[in-house]
N, C-alpha and C positions, 0 to 999 in steps of 0.2 A: 323206531317202530313204524311200519307202514300203515296207511289208512285202510278203511274197509269200503268195498264196493257194495252199495246197497241197491237192491232191486225194489224200487219204491212204487207201490200201486197207487192209483188215483181213482176217483169215482167214475162209475160208468153211466151215471144218470144224475139228473138235477135233484139232489137230496142233501140234507145236512151232512157235513163231513163226519161227525161223530157217529153217524149211522153206517158209515162205510169203512172207516179206518179206526183201529184201536188207538188209544191215547199214546202208547209208546211209539207207534209208527209216526204219528203226527209230531211228537217231540223230536224224534230223530231227524225228520224232514226240516224242522225249524232250526236245528243247529248245524245243518249241512250248508255249505256255501258253493259247492261245485255240482252242477247238474248237467247230465247228458240226456237230452230230451228229443223225442220224436218230432214234436212241433213246439216251437218256442212260444207262440201266442197262447196256446192252450196251457202250456206249462206255467207261464207267468200268471194266468188266471187262477190256476190251481194253487200256486204258492201265495197269491194274494188272498184267496179264500181261506187258506190255511193259517194266515196271520203270521207269516215269516217275520221275525223281528228286524231283519236287515232290509233296507230299501232294495227293491228288485234290481235297480241299476247297479248296485254294488255286488250282486251275486254273479257268479260265472255260469251263465246259462248257454250251453252250446247245443245247437240243433244238429242232430245226427241223421235226420231224415228216415225214410222207410228202409233204406238199404245202406248202412254205414260202410264207407270205404275202408278197406283193410289198412291202407297206408296212413289213415288218420288216427287209428285206434291208440297207438303208443303215445302220441301226444295228448290225446284226450284223457288217458289214464295216468299221465305223469304226476298229478297231485298226490296219488296214492303213495308214490315213492318217498314223498317228503312228509308223510304222516297225515295228510288231509283225507277226509272221507269224500266219496263221490257217489251220487245217486243217479240211477238210470230211471227215466220216467217216460212212459208211452202216452199216447193221447188219451187212452182210457183203459182202465183195468191193470193187468199185470204185465210188466215188460218181459220180453222173452217168450211169451205165449201168444202166438199169432201176431206178434209185434217185435220191433227191433230189440236187441239186447243180448242175444245169444253169442254173437261174435265178441262182444266186449267181455262177457263173462268168461269165455274160453281163454281170451288173452290174459285176464286177471289170474286165472288158475295157472296158466303157463308161467307167469311171473312169480307165482307163489304168494299172491296177495289174498287176503280174506274176502270171501264173497258171502253176503248175507241176504237171503230173500225175506221180505217183510210181508206180513199178513194184510190182505186186502181183497177186494172183489174181483172175481174172474167170471165173466159171463158164461164161458164155456162150462165150467164146473157147476155153476149155479143152475144153468139150464139142464144139465144132465141129472143133477140132484132132484130137480122138480119134474123131470119127464115121466117118471114111472117106468122107464125102460131099463135095460140091462146096464148097470154101472160097473160090473165086474169086467166086462169085455167091451171096449169101445175104441173108436178110432176117430181122430180129428182130421178133417180134410181142408180146412180153411175155406177159401172162396171157390165156388164152382164157376165154370165158364159162363160168359155173358151171352154169347150167341145161342139162340134157341135150340138149334140142332145139337150143338156140342153140349149144351146144358142137359138136354134130354138124354144123350148118350151117357153122360157122366152119372146122372141119376139112376139109370138102368144098371150101370156097373156097380154103383154103391149098393143098390138094392140086392143085386145078385151076390155081392160079397157079404152083405149082412145075412142073407139067407144061408149061405154056405158056411160061414164062420160063426154065426150066432152073435155077431157084434152089432152094437149100436153105432150108427154112423152119424157123426156130428159135423155140421158145416155152418157157415155164417154168410151173411150178405150185408151190403151197405144199406143205409136207411132208405136209399132211393130205388133199390131193386128188390126189396124184401117181398113185396106183393107179387111181383112177377115170378119170383122163385117159388112162392107158396102155390100159385096157380099151376106152375110147371110140375110140381110134385103131384098134384091132384090129377093132372092130365096124363102123367107118365107112369106112375107107380101102380102096383097091384092094389086092388080094393082092400085086401086084408092087411096091407102094410100099415104099421102104426107110425104116426107122425106127431112129434111134440114141437110146439112153437113157443118160444119164450121171447117176449118183446119188452123193451124198456125196463129190463131187470133192475131192481132196487129203486126205480123211479116212482113217482106218484101215480102213474097210469100203467103200472106193471101188469102184464097179461101173460099167463102161462096156461096152455091147454094141450091135451093129448087125446087124439082120437084115431081111429083107422081112417085111411083115405076115403073109404066109402062113407063113413060118418061125417067127415069134414065136408065132403061133396054135398051131402044132404043137409048140412047145417045152415040155418038161416043166416043171412048176411050180418045181422046184428049180434050173432053169437060167434062170428069168426074174429080172429085177431085183426086189429087195425095196424097195418104194417107200413103205411105210407109215411116216410120220413121218420121212422123209428128203427133203432138198431134191433136186430133179431138173431136168435140162434135156433137152428133146426136140428132135431134129433130124430133119426129114422131107424126103425127096426122091422125087418121083414120076417114073416113067418113061413 
């Protein structure tokens, strides 16, 4: 009997594990010995916090990076053929959603192995849930361009698409560029466009707010989200 490929979520903020992961998910992680991880350092910290019963040096923790090489995947998944379970772990949140994992899952399906997604935090869905915007029709775009002109053009295109299709546009930014992206939305988008910002979700300083661009622009500084060095998700809906 072959093993199972688990898609193992991990916390997205500094919070107790039992607030982010169901007990069954933690139990599966503790009995797994093979891990394919986006970042080895963060994965070891997660497994240590989880209280894995085996010493970390005895676990097979393979770093697959941000873009796993197709040539390596068969070797990484080889333990499944001998009946061992394998878990895919991203740096934060759910693997395969704006993070590595999809190509490994596709290979497991092609080989006929069982794939099981586990319950855990997804900043994208949590932000959409809390946005107050349309959750029936939405589109996730990942990261927008960094260069100001390209970023502004991308925002205008997303706003136009949102207005035409009636879709909520969801995008993310690194903790170091969230404030710049927030300012770019206020400078670029129509006054009536609604913008939700969710920062440090599930963390002790979680902030979720939704206003029109006009209202955000008029909002006092102490009422705006603090985005410097904090992970953030943006949801935009044009009218």
